[in-house]
mmCIF file of the N, C-alpha and C atoms, coordinates in Angstrom:
data_MODEL
# 
_entry.id   MODEL 
# 
loop_
_atom_site.group_PDB 
_atom_site.id 
_atom_site.type_symbol 
_atom_site.label_atom_id 
_atom_site.label_alt_id 
_atom_site.label_comp_id 
_atom_site.label_asym_id 
_atom_site.label_entity_id 
_atom_site.label_seq_id 
_atom_site.pdbx_PDB_ins_code 
_atom_site.Cartn_x 
_atom_site.Cartn_y 
_atom_site.Cartn_z 
_atom_site.occupancy 
_atom_site.B_iso_or_equiv 
_atom_site.pdbx_formal_charge 
_atom_site.auth_seq_id 
_atom_site.auth_comp_id 
_atom_site.auth_asym_id 
_atom_site.auth_atom_id 
_atom_site.pdbx_PDB_model_num 
ATOM 1   N N  . MET A 1 1  ? -9.909 116.950 82.537  1.00 0.00 ? 1  MET A N  1 
ATOM 2   C CA . MET A 1 1  ? -8.685 116.234 82.259  1.00 0.00 ? 1  MET A CA 1 
ATOM 3   C C  . MET A 1 1  ? -7.495 117.191 82.135  1.00 0.00 ? 1  MET A C  1 
ATOM 4   N N  . GLU A 1 2  ? -7.766 118.467 82.026  1.00 0.00 ? 2  GLU A N  1 
ATOM 5   C CA . GLU A 1 2  ? -6.694 119.459 81.937  1.00 0.00 ? 2  GLU A CA 1 
ATOM 6   C C  . GLU A 1 2  ? -5.782 119.391 83.152  1.00 0.00 ? 2  GLU A C  1 
ATOM 7   N N  . SER A 1 3  ? -6.376 119.209 84.326  1.00 0.00 ? 3  SER A N  1 
ATOM 8   C CA . SER A 1 3  ? -5.558 119.177 85.541  1.00 0.00 ? 3  SER A CA 1 
ATOM 9   C C  . SER A 1 3  ? -4.665 117.938 85.580  1.00 0.00 ? 3  SER A C  1 
ATOM 10  N N  . GLU A 1 4  ? -5.157 116.800 85.122  1.00 0.00 ? 4  GLU A N  1 
ATOM 11  C CA . GLU A 1 4  ? -4.335 115.583 85.091  1.00 0.00 ? 4  GLU A CA 1 
ATOM 12  C C  . GLU A 1 4  ? -3.167 115.741 84.129  1.00 0.00 ? 4  GLU A C  1 
ATOM 13  N N  . SER A 1 5  ? -3.424 116.362 83.001  1.00 0.00 ? 5  SER A N  1 
ATOM 14  C CA . SER A 1 5  ? -2.370 116.604 82.014  1.00 0.00 ? 5  SER A CA 1 
ATOM 15  C C  . SER A 1 5  ? -1.305 117.549 82.571  1.00 0.00 ? 5  SER A C  1 
ATOM 16  N N  . ALA A 1 6  ? -1.743 118.597 83.239  1.00 0.00 ? 6  ALA A N  1 
ATOM 17  C CA . ALA A 1 6  ? -0.813 119.566 83.822  1.00 0.00 ? 6  ALA A CA 1 
ATOM 18  C C  . ALA A 1 6  ? 0.020  118.915 84.920  1.00 0.00 ? 6  ALA A C  1 
ATOM 19  N N  . LYS A 1 7  ? -0.625 118.111 85.757  1.00 0.00 ? 7  LYS A N  1 
ATOM 20  C CA . LYS A 1 7  ? 0.093  117.430 86.842  1.00 0.00 ? 7  LYS A CA 1 
ATOM 21  C C  . LYS A 1 7  ? 1.123  116.457 86.274  1.00 0.00 ? 7  LYS A C  1 
ATOM 22  N N  . LYS A 1 8  ? 0.749  115.692 85.270  1.00 0.00 ? 8  LYS A N  1 
ATOM 23  C CA . LYS A 1 8  ? 1.675  114.747 84.644  1.00 0.00 ? 8  LYS A CA 1 
ATOM 24  C C  . LYS A 1 8  ? 2.866  115.480 84.047  1.00 0.00 ? 8  LYS A C  1 
ATOM 25  N N  . LYS A 1 9  ? 2.615  116.602 83.410  1.00 0.00 ? 9  LYS A N  1 
ATOM 26  C CA . LYS A 1 9  ? 3.695  117.378 82.797  1.00 0.00 ? 9  LYS A CA 1 
ATOM 27  C C  . LYS A 1 9  ? 4.706  117.824 83.858  1.00 0.00 ? 9  LYS A C  1 
ATOM 28  N N  . LEU A 1 10 ? 4.212  118.287 84.993  1.00 0.00 ? 10 LEU A N  1 
ATOM 29  C CA . LEU A 1 10 ? 5.108  118.710 86.075  1.00 0.00 ? 10 LEU A CA 1 
ATOM 30  C C  . LEU A 1 10 ? 5.882  117.535 86.659  1.00 0.00 ? 10 LEU A C  1 
ATOM 31  N N  . ILE A 1 11 ? 5.174  116.461 86.956  1.00 0.00 ? 11 ILE A N  1 
ATOM 32  C CA . ILE A 1 11 ? 5.798  115.299 87.584  1.00 0.00 ? 11 ILE A CA 1 
ATOM 33  C C  . ILE A 1 11 ? 6.840  114.673 86.662  1.00 0.00 ? 11 ILE A C  1 
ATOM 34  N N  . ASP A 1 12 ? 6.558  114.634 85.376  1.00 0.00 ? 12 ASP A N  1 
ATOM 35  C CA . ASP A 1 12 ? 7.514  114.068 84.420  1.00 0.00 ? 12 ASP A CA 1 
ATOM 36  C C  . ASP A 1 12 ? 8.797  114.887 84.332  1.00 0.00 ? 12 ASP A C  1 
ATOM 37  N N  . ARG A 1 13 ? 8.749  116.135 84.749  1.00 0.00 ? 13 ARG A N  1 
ATOM 38  C CA . ARG A 1 13 ? 9.909  117.025 84.632  1.00 0.00 ? 13 ARG A CA 1 
ATOM 39  C C  . ARG A 1 13 ? 10.635 117.262 85.955  1.00 0.00 ? 13 ARG A C  1 
ATOM 40  N N  . ILE A 1 14 ? 10.297 116.494 86.978  1.00 0.00 ? 14 ILE A N  1 
ATOM 41  C CA . ILE A 1 14 ? 10.985 116.629 88.265  1.00 0.00 ? 14 ILE A CA 1 
ATOM 42  C C  . ILE A 1 14 ? 12.445 116.219 88.082  1.00 0.00 ? 14 ILE A C  1 
ATOM 43  N N  . HIS A 1 15 ? 13.357 117.069 88.553  1.00 0.00 ? 15 HIS A N  1 
ATOM 44  C CA . HIS A 1 15 ? 14.782 116.751 88.511  1.00 0.00 ? 15 HIS A CA 1 
ATOM 45  C C  . HIS A 1 15 ? 15.514 117.616 89.538  1.00 0.00 ? 15 HIS A C  1 
ATOM 46  N N  . PRO A 1 16 ? 16.695 117.182 89.954  1.00 0.00 ? 16 PRO A N  1 
ATOM 47  C CA . PRO A 1 16 ? 17.461 117.965 90.932  1.00 0.00 ? 16 PRO A CA 1 
ATOM 48  C C  . PRO A 1 16 ? 17.704 119.391 90.434  1.00 0.00 ? 16 PRO A C  1 
ATOM 49  N N  . GLY A 1 17 ? 17.454 120.349 91.296  1.00 0.00 ? 17 GLY A N  1 
ATOM 50  C CA . GLY A 1 17 ? 17.677 121.755 90.968  1.00 0.00 ? 17 GLY A CA 1 
ATOM 51  C C  . GLY A 1 17 ? 16.531 122.422 90.231  1.00 0.00 ? 17 GLY A C  1 
ATOM 52  N N  . ALA A 1 18 ? 15.457 121.702 90.020  1.00 0.00 ? 18 ALA A N  1 
ATOM 53  C CA . ALA A 1 18 ? 14.324 122.263 89.279  1.00 0.00 ? 18 ALA A CA 1 
ATOM 54  C C  . ALA A 1 18 ? 13.709 123.432 90.034  1.00 0.00 ? 18 ALA A C  1 
ATOM 55  N N  . ILE A 1 19 ? 13.256 124.411 89.280  1.00 0.00 ? 19 ILE A N  1 
ATOM 56  C CA . ILE A 1 19 ? 12.548 125.562 89.838  1.00 0.00 ? 19 ILE A CA 1 
ATOM 57  C C  . ILE A 1 19 ? 11.180 125.600 89.177  1.00 0.00 ? 19 ILE A C  1 
ATOM 58  N N  . TYR A 1 20 ? 10.143 125.638 89.984  1.00 0.00 ? 20 TYR A N  1 
ATOM 59  C CA . TYR A 1 20 ? 8.778  125.649 89.464  1.00 0.00 ? 20 TYR A CA 1 
ATOM 60  C C  . TYR A 1 20 ? 8.114  126.964 89.819  1.00 0.00 ? 20 TYR A C  1 
ATOM 61  N N  . LEU A 1 21 ? 7.492  127.559 88.856  1.00 0.00 ? 21 LEU A N  1 
ATOM 62  C CA . LEU A 1 21 ? 6.728  128.785 89.064  1.00 0.00 ? 21 LEU A CA 1 
ATOM 63  C C  . LEU A 1 21 ? 5.289  128.482 88.685  1.00 0.00 ? 21 LEU A C  1 
ATOM 64  N N  . LEU A 1 22 ? 4.428  128.441 89.678  1.00 0.00 ? 22 LEU A N  1 
ATOM 65  C CA . LEU A 1 22 ? 3.010  128.181 89.450  1.00 0.00 ? 22 LEU A CA 1 
ATOM 66  C C  . LEU A 1 22 ? 2.239  129.426 89.856  1.00 0.00 ? 22 LEU A C  1 
ATOM 67  N N  . HIS A 1 23 ? 1.416  129.903 88.969  1.00 0.00 ? 23 HIS A N  1 
ATOM 68  C CA . HIS A 1 23 ? 0.674  131.136 89.224  1.00 0.00 ? 23 HIS A CA 1 
ATOM 69  C C  . HIS A 1 23 ? -0.567 130.864 90.070  1.00 0.00 ? 23 HIS A C  1 
ATOM 70  N N  . ALA A 1 24 ? -0.761 131.663 91.085  1.00 0.00 ? 24 ALA A N  1 
ATOM 71  C CA . ALA A 1 24 ? -1.880 131.487 92.021  1.00 0.00 ? 24 ALA A CA 1 
ATOM 72  C C  . ALA A 1 24 ? -3.232 131.738 91.369  1.00 0.00 ? 24 ALA A C  1 
ATOM 73  N N  . VAL A 1 25 ? -3.268 132.477 90.290  1.00 0.00 ? 25 VAL A N  1 
ATOM 74  C CA . VAL A 1 25 ? -4.549 132.778 89.645  1.00 0.00 ? 25 VAL A CA 1 
ATOM 75  C C  . VAL A 1 25 ? -5.043 131.619 88.783  1.00 0.00 ? 25 VAL A C  1 
ATOM 76  N N  . SER A 1 26 ? -4.205 130.622 88.566  1.00 0.00 ? 26 SER A N  1 
ATOM 77  C CA . SER A 1 26 ? -4.589 129.467 87.755  1.00 0.00 ? 26 SER A CA 1 
ATOM 78  C C  . SER A 1 26 ? -5.375 128.473 88.605  1.00 0.00 ? 26 SER A C  1 
ATOM 79  N N  . LYS A 1 27 ? -6.604 128.212 88.228  1.00 0.00 ? 27 LYS A N  1 
ATOM 80  C CA . LYS A 1 27 ? -7.416 127.232 88.954  1.00 0.00 ? 27 LYS A CA 1 
ATOM 81  C C  . LYS A 1 27 ? -6.810 125.838 88.834  1.00 0.00 ? 27 LYS A C  1 
ATOM 82  N N  . THR A 1 28 ? -6.221 125.550 87.680  1.00 0.00 ? 28 THR A N  1 
ATOM 83  C CA . THR A 1 28 ? -5.581 124.248 87.482  1.00 0.00 ? 28 THR A CA 1 
ATOM 84  C C  . THR A 1 28 ? -4.407 124.083 88.435  1.00 0.00 ? 28 THR A C  1 
ATOM 85  N N  . ASN A 1 29 ? -3.547 125.092 88.522  1.00 0.00 ? 29 ASN A N  1 
ATOM 86  C CA . ASN A 1 29 ? -2.400 125.014 89.431  1.00 0.00 ? 29 ASN A CA 1 
ATOM 87  C C  . ASN A 1 29 ? -2.857 124.824 90.864  1.00 0.00 ? 29 ASN A C  1 
ATOM 88  N N  . ALA A 1 30 ? -3.864 125.553 91.268  1.00 0.00 ? 30 ALA A N  1 
ATOM 89  C CA . ALA A 1 30 ? -4.377 125.431 92.634  1.00 0.00 ? 30 ALA A CA 1 
ATOM 90  C C  . ALA A 1 30 ? -4.913 124.027 92.887  1.00 0.00 ? 30 ALA A C  1 
ATOM 91  N N  . LYS A 1 31 ? -5.548 123.460 91.885  1.00 0.00 ? 31 LYS A N  1 
ATOM 92  C CA . LYS A 1 31 ? -6.148 122.135 92.029  1.00 0.00 ? 31 LYS A CA 1 
ATOM 93  C C  . LYS A 1 31 ? -5.089 121.032 92.168  1.00 0.00 ? 31 LYS A C  1 
ATOM 94  N N  . ILE A 1 32 ? -3.982 121.148 91.441  1.00 0.00 ? 32 ILE A N  1 
ATOM 95  C CA . ILE A 1 32 ? -2.984 120.072 91.419  1.00 0.00 ? 32 ILE A CA 1 
ATOM 96  C C  . ILE A 1 32 ? -1.834 120.267 92.398  1.00 0.00 ? 32 ILE A C  1 
ATOM 97  N N  . LEU A 1 33 ? -1.724 121.414 93.015  1.00 0.00 ? 33 LEU A N  1 
ATOM 98  C CA . LEU A 1 33 ? -0.548 121.723 93.830  1.00 0.00 ? 33 LEU A CA 1 
ATOM 99  C C  . LEU A 1 33 ? -0.306 120.709 94.945  1.00 0.00 ? 33 LEU A C  1 
ATOM 100 N N  . GLY A 1 34 ? -1.322 120.373 95.696  1.00 0.00 ? 34 GLY A N  1 
ATOM 101 C CA . GLY A 1 34 ? -1.159 119.418 96.795  1.00 0.00 ? 34 GLY A CA 1 
ATOM 102 C C  . GLY A 1 34 ? -0.683 118.059 96.318  1.00 0.00 ? 34 GLY A C  1 
ATOM 103 N N  . GLU A 1 35 ? -1.277 117.565 95.244  1.00 0.00 ? 35 GLU A N  1 
ATOM 104 C CA . GLU A 1 35 ? -0.886 116.271 94.695  1.00 0.00 ? 35 GLU A CA 1 
ATOM 105 C C  . GLU A 1 35 ? 0.535  116.326 94.138  1.00 0.00 ? 35 GLU A C  1 
ATOM 106 N N  . PHE A 1 36 ? 0.883  117.437 93.506  1.00 0.00 ? 36 PHE A N  1 
ATOM 107 C CA . PHE A 1 36 ? 2.232  117.599 92.973  1.00 0.00 ? 36 PHE A CA 1 
ATOM 108 C C  . PHE A 1 36 ? 3.263  117.577 94.104  1.00 0.00 ? 36 PHE A C  1 
ATOM 109 N N  . ILE A 1 37 ? 2.988  118.290 95.175  1.00 0.00 ? 37 ILE A N  1 
ATOM 110 C CA . ILE A 1 37 ? 3.907  118.305 96.320  1.00 0.00 ? 37 ILE A CA 1 
ATOM 111 C C  . ILE A 1 37 ? 4.040  116.903 96.906  1.00 0.00 ? 37 ILE A C  1 
ATOM 112 N N  . ASP A 1 38 ? 2.926  116.223 97.100  1.00 0.00 ? 38 ASP A N  1 
ATOM 113 C CA . ASP A 1 38 ? 2.962  114.865 97.653  1.00 0.00 ? 38 ASP A CA 1 
ATOM 114 C C  . ASP A 1 38 ? 3.801  113.933 96.783  1.00 0.00 ? 38 ASP A C  1 
ATOM 115 N N  . GLU A 1 39 ? 3.601  113.986 95.488  1.00 0.00 ? 39 GLU A N  1 
ATOM 116 C CA . GLU A 1 39 ? 4.333  113.116 94.564  1.00 0.00 ? 39 GLU A CA 1 
ATOM 117 C C  . GLU A 1 39 ? 5.825  113.442 94.562  1.00 0.00 ? 39 GLU A C  1 
ATOM 118 N N  . THR A 1 40 ? 6.142  114.715 94.628  1.00 0.00 ? 40 THR A N  1 
ATOM 119 C CA . THR A 1 40 ? 7.537  115.145 94.636  1.00 0.00 ? 40 THR A CA 1 
ATOM 120 C C  . THR A 1 40 ? 8.237  114.681 95.914  1.00 0.00 ? 40 THR A C  1 
ATOM 121 N N  . VAL A 1 41 ? 7.575  114.811 97.048  1.00 0.00 ? 41 VAL A N  1 
ATOM 122 C CA . VAL A 1 41 ? 8.140  114.372 98.329  1.00 0.00 ? 41 VAL A CA 1 
ATOM 123 C C  . VAL A 1 41 ? 8.334  112.849 98.329  1.00 0.00 ? 41 VAL A C  1 
ATOM 124 N N  . LYS A 1 42 ? 7.404  112.111 97.728  1.00 0.00 ? 42 LYS A N  1 
ATOM 125 C CA . LYS A 1 42 ? 7.545  110.653 97.629  1.00 0.00 ? 42 LYS A CA 1 
ATOM 126 C C  . LYS A 1 42 ? 8.811  110.270 96.867  1.00 0.00 ? 42 LYS A C  1 
ATOM 127 N N  . LYS A 1 43 ? 9.229  111.132 95.953  1.00 0.00 ? 43 LYS A N  1 
ATOM 128 C CA . LYS A 1 43 ? 10.434 110.880 95.164  1.00 0.00 ? 43 LYS A CA 1 
ATOM 129 C C  . LYS A 1 43 ? 11.681 111.422 95.873  1.00 0.00 ? 43 LYS A C  1 
ATOM 130 N N  . ASN A 1 44 ? 11.524 111.760 97.154  1.00 0.00 ? 44 ASN A N  1 
ATOM 131 C CA . ASN A 1 44 ? 12.619 112.226 98.021  1.00 0.00 ? 44 ASN A CA 1 
ATOM 132 C C  . ASN A 1 44 ? 13.199 113.578 97.633  1.00 0.00 ? 44 ASN A C  1 
ATOM 133 N N  . TYR A 1 45 ? 12.397 114.426 97.021  1.00 0.00 ? 45 TYR A N  1 
ATOM 134 C CA . TYR A 1 45 ? 12.820 115.795 96.748  1.00 0.00 ? 45 TYR A CA 1 
ATOM 135 C C  . TYR A 1 45 ? 12.312 116.686 97.871  1.00 0.00 ? 45 TYR A C  1 
ATOM 136 N N  . GLN A 1 46 ? 12.945 117.840 98.039  1.00 0.00 ? 46 GLN A N  1 
ATOM 137 C CA . GLN A 1 46 ? 12.562 118.797 99.072  1.00 0.00 ? 46 GLN A CA 1 
ATOM 138 C C  . GLN A 1 46 ? 12.231 120.132 98.429  1.00 0.00 ? 46 GLN A C  1 
ATOM 139 N N  . PHE A 1 47 ? 11.462 120.923 99.142  1.00 0.00 ? 47 PHE A N  1 
ATOM 140 C CA . PHE A 1 47 ? 11.119 122.268 98.699  1.00 0.00 ? 47 PHE A CA 1 
ATOM 141 C C  . PHE A 1 47 ? 11.797 123.278 99.611  1.00 0.00 ? 47 PHE A C  1 
ATOM 142 N N  . THR A 1 48 ? 12.220 124.386 99.032  1.00 0.00 ? 48 THR A N  1 
ATOM 143 C CA . THR A 1 48 ? 12.743 125.497 99.818  1.00 0.00 ? 48 THR A CA 1 
ATOM 144 C C  . THR A 1 48 ? 12.079 126.776 99.342  1.00 0.00 ? 48 THR A C  1 
ATOM 145 N N  . VAL A 1 49 ? 12.044 127.741 100.215 1.00 0.00 ? 49 VAL A N  1 
ATOM 146 C CA . VAL A 1 49 ? 11.555 129.072 99.860  1.00 0.00 ? 49 VAL A CA 1 
ATOM 147 C C  . VAL A 1 49 ? 12.740 130.002 100.040 1.00 0.00 ? 49 VAL A C  1 
ATOM 148 N N  . ASP A 1 50 ? 13.229 130.520 98.952  1.00 0.00 ? 50 ASP A N  1 
ATOM 149 C CA . ASP A 1 50 ? 14.431 131.363 99.000  1.00 0.00 ? 50 ASP A CA 1 
ATOM 150 C C  . ASP A 1 50 ? 14.099 132.801 98.655  1.00 0.00 ? 50 ASP A C  1 
# 
């Protein structure tokens, strides 16, 4: 359930101009990343790599 909690925390904090730093060594981050991206795109947000 840790991954669901982490994903909910991220999704609840989506807002214009948000910057997310997810560490690659975190198994939880790796597990939720795809779902987080999908949910964010559904809300019409975009990602950039700067």
